[in-house]
N, C-alpha and C positions, 0 to 999 in steps of 0.2 A: 387424576385419574387417568389411565390409560385408554387409550382411541379403541383396542380394542375390545375392552367392556363396553364402550358404550355404542359399540355397532350389534345391530339385530342379529340372530342367528338365518342362516338361511329356511330352516322351516319354518321362522316365526313370519319371516319375509313370503316364502309361498302361502301361509294363511291371509297374511295382510293383504296381497295382490288380489288373491281370490274374492276377498269380501269387498276392496275398492271396486275390482270390476261390475262385480251383481249389485251391487248399491249405482255406481253411475249410469248402469241400463235404466234400474228402475226409474233413476231420476231425469235420466235425458228420454224415458218411456213417455213419461208424465208432460214434461215440459216441453218436448215434443211432438207433443201431440200422435205419438203414436198407437196404433191400433191393431189389432191382429184379425185379419180376415178368417174366412173359415177354408182358403186354400194356402196349403203352407210349402214351399220350395224345400225340400232335403235331401243336399246330395245329388242334384239335378229331375228329382223324385217329386212331382205334387202328390201332397197328403191333403186329404178333406179333413176338416175341424169341424165337428159339430159343435164343440163349446169354446171357441176361443178365449175366454175370460179363464180358463183353468192355466193357461200357458204364463201368465200372470202370476196368478196364483202360484204356480210350480215355482216361479224365480223368489218370489216372498219365503218359500220355503225353503230354498236353495241359498239365501240370505240369514236366516235365522240358524241355518247349520253353521255357515262359514264366521256368523258372529261369535257362535260359543265357541269353533275352535280358535279363531283369534285371541280371545279371552281367556282359555284357557293356555295357549302359547305365551301370551301378554305377558302373565302372571309367573310364567317358569323362566322367563328373562332373566339373567345376571343385569341387566342396563336398566329394566325396571327398579329392581331391587339396590343397583349400586345410585339411581337417581334419588331415590326415595329415602336412602341412607344419606345422603347429600344434603336434601332438601331438609332432613330429620336434625341433622347438625349445624347447617346455617341458623335453622329455627331454633335452637336451642340456643346456640352464639349470642343472636338477638335478645331473646328473653332473659338469659341471663346478662346481657349490660344492662335492661331495662329494672331487672332485679337489683342490681347492685347499686345502680344511680341511686334508685329509690330508698337501701337501705342508708346509704351515704345522707342524703338527703333527712330521713326520719332519726338519724342517731341526736343525741343531744350538743348542745353548742361546742365545739372548741374540739370535738374527736371528729380526726381526720382519717380512721383506719378502725377497722375491725378485723377480728380471728376467724377464723376458719374459712371455708367454701362455701358457698349458696348457690344453688342451682336452679333454676326454674323446675326442673323435671323432680324434684325431691319435694316440690311445695303443693301437689295435688294431696298429699298424705297430712295436710295442715288446714286444710280447706273448714273455713267458719260459716257455719249457715248460709252456704253459696253464694255469696257475695267477695269475700275476702279470704285472705290465707294469712297464717301468723307463723312470722320467724322470730328465734329467739338468738340473740344477733351475741355476740362476746366481744366486749372491745377492752382495750388495755384503758387504764386510769391517768397514765404516770407515774405511779408509784410501781415500783419493780415485784414483778410476781403479783400484781394484783389486777386482777381484770373484775368488771359487771357486766351483766345480763341486760338487755332490754331487749322485751317483746313487742315485735316491731307488725302493723297491723297491715298485710297489703293488697291491695284493689285489686280485683281481679280486670276492672275496668282499664287500668293502665297497660292492660296485655291485647286489650281487643285491637282488632283493625290494623297490628304491628304487624300480621303474615302480611297481610294482602300485598305488598312489594316485593316480599321475597315470592310468594305464590306465582305474581307476575311474570317476575324474572326466569323463575323455573318452566314456567309453561312455553315463553319465547325463546327461550335459550335451546342453541342448537337445533336438534332434531326431534325434542319430545313432542311438540306439539304434532307437527308432519307426522311423525313417525307411529307415535302411541295413541293421540285422540281424535285425531280429525277422523279415523274410520268410524270409529264410534258417533262422532259429530254427523258425520254423514247418514251413516242407518239413522240416529234419530231424525234427522230431516226428511226421510225417505219413508219411514213410516206411514205417516196421516197421509200421503200421497197415496196411498191405495185406497182409504175412504175417503179421499175429496170425487 
């Protein structure tokens, strides 16, 4: 995958930067014990503030705006789409290999090959009672032009938790975590601070 595809656009980076700054201000305000007094200095001029709590409320409103803007840009990114497609492809390959292994294991003894291509993505159409899939597998009998079919039940549980290593690798690979998910994690952390 090209490095150009894995780079955020300048517009998305601006939205991300604004979101990170406002969120870090909220976190530092809480953990630093910062409080706003009745007097505020702005460009060398003293201003009297009757309700200093409104300043923090305004910062939260600004944060909500920047979350929305970053979210909009985030989903328009080619990077996000490319990474999501790359993740789906790797997950599909892993699940396809699990399916192939299960089919081989389920064929009658002595059969070491089967015909056709069986993909995990096609299994959803063969869902049976929510617990397993059914696949009709064609395999050669050894005689010329003679094939048999075997209906193989594929339990859903063989795929459970198999995506965890792939998800883990994608989250921590490159800049996915820091560029895309860290801003949202910090926002989720900062929201309850307003109510403490």
